[in-house]
C-alpha beads as a LAMMPS data file, in Angstrom:
LAMMPS data file: protein, C-alpha beads

298 atoms
297 bonds

1 atom types
1 bond types

-500.0 500.0 xlo xhi
-500.0 500.0 ylo yhi
-500.0 500.0 zlo zhi

Masses

1 110.0

Atoms # bond

1 1 1 111.395 -247.102 -243.881
2 1 1 113.944 -249.575 -242.554
3 1 1 112.358 -252.954 -241.741
4 1 1 113.952 -252.929 -238.285
5 1 1 111.865 -249.911 -237.238
6 1 1 109.192 -251.610 -235.166
7 1 1 107.517 -248.325 -234.266
8 1 1 106.126 -248.013 -237.768
9 1 1 105.153 -251.588 -238.482
10 1 1 103.919 -252.701 -235.086
11 1 1 100.226 -253.437 -234.822
12 1 1 99.441 -253.530 -238.524
13 1 1 97.045 -256.171 -239.765
14 1 1 98.507 -259.068 -241.797
15 1 1 96.922 -259.099 -245.223
16 1 1 97.544 -260.059 -248.833
17 1 1 99.692 -257.800 -251.028
18 1 1 100.480 -258.195 -254.707
19 1 1 103.822 -256.442 -255.206
20 1 1 106.560 -255.131 -252.955
21 1 1 106.977 -251.929 -254.929
22 1 1 103.308 -251.189 -255.531
23 1 1 102.609 -248.422 -253.046
24 1 1 105.861 -246.591 -253.681
25 1 1 104.879 -245.728 -257.250
26 1 1 101.618 -243.871 -256.735
27 1 1 103.197 -240.707 -255.399
28 1 1 103.384 -237.313 -257.034
29 1 1 107.045 -237.256 -258.133
30 1 1 106.136 -237.394 -261.788
31 1 1 103.021 -235.330 -261.652
32 1 1 101.570 -232.901 -264.170
33 1 1 103.650 -230.419 -266.102
34 1 1 103.977 -228.968 -269.537
35 1 1 104.388 -232.186 -271.532
36 1 1 101.680 -233.324 -273.920
37 1 1 99.420 -236.180 -272.946
38 1 1 98.740 -239.198 -275.085
39 1 1 95.375 -239.679 -276.721
40 1 1 92.733 -241.281 -274.577
41 1 1 89.995 -243.764 -275.319
42 1 1 86.737 -242.457 -276.727
43 1 1 84.953 -243.285 -273.491
44 1 1 86.788 -240.473 -271.754
45 1 1 86.414 -237.838 -274.477
46 1 1 84.062 -234.941 -273.827
47 1 1 83.841 -231.165 -273.855
48 1 1 86.411 -229.869 -271.385
49 1 1 84.558 -227.121 -269.547
50 1 1 86.569 -225.631 -266.709
51 1 1 84.960 -226.308 -263.308
52 1 1 83.391 -223.307 -261.597
53 1 1 85.821 -223.643 -258.676
54 1 1 88.837 -223.353 -260.977
55 1 1 87.376 -220.326 -262.767
56 1 1 86.783 -218.695 -259.372
57 1 1 90.373 -219.424 -258.297
58 1 1 91.777 -217.871 -261.462
59 1 1 89.525 -214.849 -261.060
60 1 1 90.682 -214.399 -257.478
61 1 1 94.326 -214.457 -258.494
62 1 1 93.766 -211.962 -261.293
63 1 1 92.126 -209.611 -258.805
64 1 1 95.113 -209.675 -256.495
65 1 1 97.355 -208.728 -259.419
66 1 1 95.473 -205.536 -260.099
67 1 1 93.156 -207.075 -262.656
68 1 1 95.961 -208.284 -264.913
69 1 1 94.979 -210.959 -267.373
70 1 1 96.916 -213.792 -268.946
71 1 1 97.425 -217.513 -268.859
72 1 1 97.868 -219.318 -265.593
73 1 1 101.240 -220.999 -265.806
74 1 1 102.854 -223.845 -263.921
75 1 1 104.587 -221.219 -261.840
76 1 1 101.230 -219.762 -260.797
77 1 1 99.825 -223.128 -259.858
78 1 1 102.843 -224.559 -258.089
79 1 1 104.677 -227.841 -258.722
80 1 1 101.876 -230.307 -258.089
81 1 1 104.108 -233.186 -259.109
82 1 1 105.624 -232.905 -255.678
83 1 1 102.441 -231.872 -253.949
84 1 1 103.421 -228.212 -254.200
85 1 1 99.893 -227.011 -254.537
86 1 1 100.364 -223.381 -253.607
87 1 1 97.751 -220.758 -252.824
88 1 1 96.619 -219.470 -256.206
89 1 1 93.310 -218.055 -255.075
90 1 1 94.668 -214.693 -253.924
91 1 1 92.624 -215.084 -250.730
92 1 1 93.805 -215.759 -247.216
93 1 1 95.403 -219.144 -246.774
94 1 1 92.968 -221.950 -246.204
95 1 1 90.045 -220.069 -247.719
96 1 1 88.167 -220.238 -251.010
97 1 1 87.582 -217.000 -252.889
98 1 1 84.403 -214.973 -252.676
99 1 1 82.358 -214.997 -255.881
100 1 1 78.817 -214.075 -256.848
101 1 1 77.852 -217.700 -256.329
102 1 1 79.985 -218.008 -253.207
103 1 1 79.614 -214.741 -251.263
104 1 1 80.886 -216.220 -248.022
105 1 1 84.331 -217.651 -247.453
106 1 1 84.133 -221.364 -246.720
107 1 1 86.823 -223.709 -245.402
108 1 1 89.332 -224.852 -247.993
109 1 1 88.608 -228.542 -247.412
110 1 1 85.155 -227.944 -248.896
111 1 1 86.844 -228.454 -252.279
112 1 1 87.016 -232.122 -251.285
113 1 1 83.810 -232.346 -249.263
114 1 1 85.636 -232.281 -245.935
115 1 1 87.902 -235.319 -246.031
116 1 1 88.522 -234.991 -242.306
117 1 1 84.891 -235.771 -241.582
118 1 1 84.536 -238.830 -243.785
119 1 1 85.068 -241.210 -240.899
120 1 1 86.220 -244.852 -240.949
121 1 1 85.265 -247.473 -243.488
122 1 1 85.255 -251.240 -243.204
123 1 1 87.616 -253.286 -245.372
124 1 1 88.408 -257.030 -245.604
125 1 1 91.608 -256.358 -243.634
126 1 1 90.216 -254.142 -240.881
127 1 1 88.748 -250.725 -240.205
128 1 1 90.454 -248.057 -242.295
129 1 1 90.388 -244.323 -241.604
130 1 1 91.872 -241.386 -243.543
131 1 1 93.055 -238.829 -240.988
132 1 1 94.276 -235.444 -242.277
133 1 1 97.932 -234.867 -241.454
134 1 1 98.964 -232.637 -238.563
135 1 1 102.583 -231.673 -239.051
136 1 1 103.457 -231.450 -235.374
137 1 1 102.085 -234.942 -234.774
138 1 1 102.923 -236.818 -237.972
139 1 1 106.056 -235.296 -239.503
140 1 1 108.615 -237.639 -237.973
141 1 1 106.767 -240.753 -239.129
142 1 1 106.121 -239.466 -242.654
143 1 1 109.727 -238.273 -243.045
144 1 1 110.943 -241.716 -241.965
145 1 1 108.799 -243.349 -244.642
146 1 1 110.033 -240.885 -247.274
147 1 1 113.624 -241.876 -246.487
148 1 1 112.975 -245.524 -247.327
149 1 1 114.962 -245.985 -250.580
150 1 1 112.018 -247.760 -252.267
151 1 1 109.781 -244.778 -251.502
152 1 1 112.400 -242.101 -252.184
153 1 1 112.953 -243.433 -255.702
154 1 1 109.476 -242.267 -256.676
155 1 1 108.541 -239.497 -254.248
156 1 1 111.967 -237.782 -254.103
157 1 1 111.325 -236.445 -250.600
158 1 1 114.218 -238.091 -248.801
159 1 1 116.424 -236.013 -246.550
160 1 1 115.927 -234.121 -243.285
161 1 1 112.452 -233.663 -241.874
162 1 1 112.332 -230.165 -243.333
163 1 1 111.984 -231.664 -246.836
164 1 1 108.828 -233.600 -245.974
165 1 1 107.577 -230.703 -243.872
166 1 1 107.759 -228.290 -246.804
167 1 1 105.873 -230.783 -248.974
168 1 1 103.115 -231.135 -246.387
169 1 1 102.778 -227.443 -245.588
170 1 1 102.407 -226.486 -249.234
171 1 1 99.235 -228.553 -249.250
172 1 1 97.984 -227.695 -245.774
173 1 1 98.488 -223.960 -246.320
174 1 1 97.222 -223.980 -249.902
175 1 1 93.717 -223.607 -251.259
176 1 1 92.443 -227.027 -250.232
177 1 1 92.640 -228.843 -253.544
178 1 1 94.932 -231.498 -252.008
179 1 1 94.635 -233.006 -248.534
180 1 1 97.509 -235.121 -247.133
181 1 1 96.318 -237.913 -244.856
182 1 1 97.603 -240.751 -242.738
183 1 1 95.990 -244.102 -243.431
184 1 1 95.002 -245.701 -240.120
185 1 1 94.306 -249.435 -240.169
186 1 1 92.624 -250.580 -236.967
187 1 1 94.014 -247.463 -235.312
188 1 1 97.621 -247.880 -236.483
189 1 1 99.203 -245.451 -238.992
190 1 1 100.526 -247.553 -241.873
191 1 1 100.233 -245.478 -245.071
192 1 1 100.334 -241.962 -246.465
193 1 1 97.700 -240.651 -248.901
194 1 1 97.021 -237.500 -250.846
195 1 1 93.424 -236.987 -251.911
196 1 1 93.271 -234.212 -254.491
197 1 1 91.015 -232.539 -257.029
198 1 1 92.395 -233.875 -260.302
199 1 1 90.192 -231.502 -262.296
200 1 1 91.824 -228.521 -260.542
201 1 1 95.317 -229.990 -260.840
202 1 1 97.825 -229.570 -263.655
203 1 1 97.190 -233.245 -264.405
204 1 1 93.982 -232.031 -266.058
205 1 1 96.114 -230.659 -268.909
206 1 1 97.057 -234.211 -269.843
207 1 1 93.739 -236.027 -269.977
208 1 1 90.073 -235.126 -270.635
209 1 1 89.244 -234.180 -267.060
210 1 1 85.674 -234.008 -265.853
211 1 1 84.382 -231.767 -263.050
212 1 1 85.134 -233.170 -259.587
213 1 1 87.494 -235.922 -260.774
214 1 1 89.335 -236.937 -257.615
215 1 1 92.925 -238.172 -257.588
216 1 1 94.824 -240.479 -255.241
217 1 1 98.510 -240.692 -254.327
218 1 1 99.555 -243.485 -251.966
219 1 1 102.538 -245.028 -250.268
220 1 1 102.548 -247.988 -247.904
221 1 1 104.857 -247.046 -245.044
222 1 1 105.967 -250.311 -243.521
223 1 1 108.041 -252.829 -245.480
224 1 1 106.138 -255.654 -243.796
225 1 1 102.906 -254.354 -245.339
226 1 1 104.187 -254.452 -248.910
227 1 1 104.071 -257.332 -251.362
228 1 1 100.914 -258.949 -249.969
229 1 1 97.975 -257.338 -251.740
230 1 1 97.219 -254.850 -248.964
231 1 1 97.638 -251.922 -251.335
232 1 1 95.006 -253.216 -253.759
233 1 1 92.534 -253.830 -250.954
234 1 1 92.962 -250.342 -249.526
235 1 1 92.922 -248.680 -252.951
236 1 1 89.548 -250.219 -253.701
237 1 1 88.220 -249.256 -250.273
238 1 1 89.448 -245.655 -250.482
239 1 1 88.252 -245.162 -254.070
240 1 1 84.791 -246.394 -253.091
241 1 1 84.910 -244.223 -249.979
242 1 1 85.633 -241.192 -252.175
243 1 1 82.659 -242.018 -254.393
244 1 1 80.435 -242.483 -251.343
245 1 1 81.465 -239.216 -249.708
246 1 1 81.702 -237.081 -252.866
247 1 1 78.399 -237.516 -254.722
248 1 1 79.504 -234.982 -257.351
249 1 1 82.550 -237.104 -258.214
250 1 1 81.998 -239.638 -260.999
251 1 1 85.587 -240.892 -261.267
252 1 1 88.643 -241.542 -259.129
253 1 1 91.935 -241.314 -261.034
254 1 1 95.610 -242.148 -260.503
255 1 1 98.791 -242.011 -262.604
256 1 1 101.372 -244.654 -261.625
257 1 1 104.546 -245.044 -263.662
258 1 1 103.767 -247.170 -266.700
259 1 1 106.975 -249.153 -266.165
260 1 1 105.850 -250.370 -262.779
261 1 1 103.789 -253.330 -263.884
262 1 1 102.991 -254.498 -260.324
263 1 1 101.601 -251.045 -259.504
264 1 1 99.383 -250.936 -262.588
265 1 1 98.257 -254.491 -261.857
266 1 1 97.336 -253.505 -258.308
267 1 1 95.115 -250.684 -259.558
268 1 1 93.427 -253.084 -261.961
269 1 1 92.792 -255.462 -259.066
270 1 1 91.305 -252.552 -257.126
271 1 1 88.614 -251.947 -259.766
272 1 1 90.414 -249.281 -261.802
273 1 1 90.572 -249.537 -265.575
274 1 1 93.512 -248.561 -267.750
275 1 1 92.413 -245.479 -269.696
276 1 1 95.505 -244.153 -271.469
277 1 1 99.235 -243.630 -271.493
278 1 1 100.010 -240.070 -270.467
279 1 1 103.268 -238.163 -270.927
280 1 1 104.110 -236.264 -267.744
281 1 1 107.316 -234.238 -267.270
282 1 1 109.464 -237.032 -265.848
283 1 1 107.564 -240.230 -266.528
284 1 1 105.160 -241.897 -268.882
285 1 1 102.176 -242.705 -266.703
286 1 1 99.308 -245.127 -266.840
287 1 1 96.105 -243.172 -266.352
288 1 1 93.970 -245.388 -264.147
289 1 1 90.272 -244.647 -263.637
290 1 1 87.688 -246.046 -261.261
291 1 1 84.234 -245.124 -262.548
292 1 1 81.201 -244.717 -260.349
293 1 1 79.099 -246.384 -263.069
294 1 1 81.352 -249.457 -263.111
295 1 1 82.157 -249.795 -259.408
296 1 1 79.825 -252.779 -258.954
297 1 1 81.198 -254.530 -262.030
298 1 1 84.965 -254.198 -261.537

Bonds

1 1 1 2
2 1 2 3
3 1 3 4
4 1 4 5
5 1 5 6
6 1 6 7
7 1 7 8
8 1 8 9
9 1 9 10
10 1 10 11
11 1 11 12
12 1 12 13
13 1 13 14
14 1 14 15
15 1 15 16
16 1 16 17
17 1 17 18
18 1 18 19
19 1 19 20
20 1 20 21
21 1 21 22
22 1 22 23
23 1 23 24
24 1 24 25
25 1 25 26
26 1 26 27
27 1 27 28
28 1 28 29
29 1 29 30
30 1 30 31
31 1 31 32
32 1 32 33
33 1 33 34
34 1 34 35
35 1 35 36
36 1 36 37
37 1 37 38
38 1 38 39
39 1 39 40
40 1 40 41
41 1 41 42
42 1 42 43
43 1 43 44
44 1 44 45
45 1 45 46
46 1 46 47
47 1 47 48
48 1 48 49
49 1 49 50
50 1 50 51
51 1 51 52
52 1 52 53
53 1 53 54
54 1 54 55
55 1 55 56
56 1 56 57
57 1 57 58
58 1 58 59
59 1 59 60
60 1 60 61
61 1 61 62
62 1 62 63
63 1 63 64
64 1 64 65
65 1 65 66
66 1 66 67
67 1 67 68
68 1 68 69
69 1 69 70
70 1 70 71
71 1 71 72
72 1 72 73
73 1 73 74
74 1 74 75
75 1 75 76
76 1 76 77
77 1 77 78
78 1 78 79
79 1 79 80
80 1 80 81
81 1 81 82
82 1 82 83
83 1 83 84
84 1 84 85
85 1 85 86
86 1 86 87
87 1 87 88
88 1 88 89
89 1 89 90
90 1 90 91
91 1 91 92
92 1 92 93
93 1 93 94
94 1 94 95
95 1 95 96
96 1 96 97
97 1 97 98
98 1 98 99
99 1 99 100
100 1 100 101
101 1 101 102
102 1 102 103
103 1 103 104
104 1 104 105
105 1 105 106
106 1 106 107
107 1 107 108
108 1 108 109
109 1 109 110
110 1 110 111
111 1 111 112
112 1 112 113
113 1 113 114
114 1 114 115
115 1 115 116
116 1 116 117
117 1 117 118
118 1 118 119
119 1 119 120
120 1 120 121
121 1 121 122
122 1 122 123
123 1 123 124
124 1 124 125
125 1 125 126
126 1 126 127
127 1 127 128
128 1 128 129
129 1 129 130
130 1 130 131
131 1 131 132
132 1 132 133
133 1 133 134
134 1 134 135
135 1 135 136
136 1 136 137
137 1 137 138
138 1 138 139
139 1 139 140
140 1 140 141
141 1 141 142
142 1 142 143
143 1 143 144
144 1 144 145
145 1 145 146
146 1 146 147
147 1 147 148
148 1 148 149
149 1 149 150
150 1 150 151
151 1 151 152
152 1 152 153
153 1 153 154
154 1 154 155
155 1 155 156
156 1 156 157
157 1 157 158
158 1 158 159
159 1 159 160
160 1 160 161
161 1 161 162
162 1 162 163
163 1 163 164
164 1 164 165
165 1 165 166
166 1 166 167
167 1 167 168
168 1 168 169
169 1 169 170
170 1 170 171
171 1 171 172
172 1 172 173
173 1 173 174
174 1 174 175
175 1 175 176
176 1 176 177
177 1 177 178
178 1 178 179
179 1 179 180
180 1 180 181
181 1 181 182
182 1 182 183
183 1 183 184
184 1 184 185
185 1 185 186
186 1 186 187
187 1 187 188
188 1 188 189
189 1 189 190
190 1 190 191
191 1 191 192
192 1 192 193
193 1 193 194
194 1 194 195
195 1 195 196
196 1 196 197
197 1 197 198
198 1 198 199
199 1 199 200
200 1 200 201
201 1 201 202
202 1 202 203
203 1 203 204
204 1 204 205
205 1 205 206
206 1 206 207
207 1 207 208
208 1 208 209
209 1 209 210
210 1 210 211
211 1 211 212
212 1 212 213
213 1 213 214
214 1 214 215
215 1 215 216
216 1 216 217
217 1 217 218
218 1 218 219
219 1 219 220
220 1 220 221
221 1 221 222
222 1 222 223
223 1 223 224
224 1 224 225
225 1 225 226
226 1 226 227
227 1 227 228
228 1 228 229
229 1 229 230
230 1 230 231
231 1 231 232
232 1 232 233
233 1 233 234
234 1 234 235
235 1 235 236
236 1 236 237
237 1 237 238
238 1 238 239
239 1 239 240
240 1 240 241
241 1 241 242
242 1 242 243
243 1 243 244
244 1 244 245
245 1 245 246
246 1 246 247
247 1 247 248
248 1 248 249
249 1 249 250
250 1 250 251
251 1 251 252
252 1 252 253
253 1 253 254
254 1 254 255
255 1 255 256
256 1 256 257
257 1 257 258
258 1 258 259
259 1 259 260
260 1 260 261
261 1 261 262
262 1 262 263
263 1 263 264
264 1 264 265
265 1 265 266
266 1 266 267
267 1 267 268
268 1 268 269
269 1 269 270
270 1 270 271
271 1 271 272
272 1 272 273
273 1 273 274
274 1 274 275
275 1 275 276
276 1 276 277
277 1 277 278
278 1 278 279
279 1 279 280
280 1 280 281
281 1 281 282
282 1 282 283
283 1 283 284
284 1 284 285
285 1 285 286
286 1 286 287
287 1 287 288
288 1 288 289
289 1 289 290
290 1 290 291
291 1 291 292
292 1 292 293
293 1 293 294
294 1 294 295
295 1 295 296
296 1 296 297
297 1 297 298
């Protein structure tokens, strides 16, 4: 957003930031598609068993098509590179499908262990809180951030508010595998996040995904908050928060553009390790991984 817009930057906490462009490169512009991924290190190689949730979602969709079978394509899943998650379950919006193991319909956010209830977490720069987006409350602010040229270059959501609104509603009205959030630092909105199930995302086609892998997209909204290390501090805090609140999740992943060296460096400073180079439809990405087993070492 323009640096003269005091309504966005006012009240944020001064902190250290590593690179001005860091937070603008973690968004979903260049997300998963049909390209082939690069080989990964042996540490990440294992038998790729589809998670039960994904099998249930596919089964639900097949049922709504009269029992037709076939591959689930990118068109079925939606364009997750732009956050277009879509409702592929065949159930009512905002609900998970009924299965033998899941006879009752549960809220969609259960796919991410109820992000909205995670609560605040302490960080070296203040108290940070992920608050799920409400379109009627947050659209104007998020659209303003998306129209910042530095952000628009990676997220490609510049334009009238309707562009950002469509992006948000596709997640909010989908099956719950991605939750858009405002990042509140000491009560002030200063960043936009998407917490998503990487193992249920098309990204999983491009790396050896494990059940409950959780992905992060991030942008820092205010220009004054960029270039001082704030992104690295919050990335570490949020990744650890995910691991604390999702006991079934062993890894937090991200896929910044490989060309954005400051972004990759920021993830490394936040305790992520570089796992592989991954070919996505419109970028070559650095697959960054924060492991539960290594969180106290990195």
